[in-house]
C-alpha positions as CSV (number, residue, x, y, z in Angstrom):
1,X,146.3,70.0,83.4
2,X,147.2,66.4,83.8
3,X,146.1,64.2,86.3
4,X,149.0,61.9,87.7
5,X,148.2,58.6,88.8
6,X,150.7,56.3,90.9
7,X,150.2,52.6,91.5
8,X,150.9,52.0,95.2
9,X,152.1,48.6,96.3
10,X,151.2,46.5,99.1
11,X,154.7,46.8,100.6
12,X,154.1,50.7,100.4
13,X,150.8,50.7,102.0
14,X,152.3,48.6,105.0
15,X,154.9,50.7,105.6
16,X,152.8,53.9,105.6
17,X,150.2,52.3,108.0
18,X,153.2,51.3,110.2
19,X,154.5,54.5,110.3
20,X,150.9,56.0,111.1
21,X,150.3,53.8,113.7
22,X,153.5,54.3,115.5
23,X,152.8,57.8,115.4
24,X,149.3,57.4,117.0
25,X,149.8,54.8,119.3
26,X,153.4,55.3,120.5
27,X,153.7,55.7,124.2
28,X,155.1,58.5,125.7
29,X,158.7,58.1,127.4
30,X,158.6,58.3,131.2
31,X,161.1,60.1,133.4
32,X,162.9,56.7,134.3
33,X,163.2,55.9,130.7
34,X,165.0,59.2,129.8
35,X,167.1,59.8,132.6
36,X,168.4,55.9,133.0
37,X,168.4,55.9,136.7
38,X,165.5,53.5,137.0
39,X,163.4,55.3,139.8
């Protein structure tokens, strides 16, 4: 069995970190944001 190694670039790390952060800290939508009536 061969171990595989990949060089991860700083750009790749930043992109993944941003995606994880967005998923963890995304604010839930409120009813007024989803139905557009502003109430």
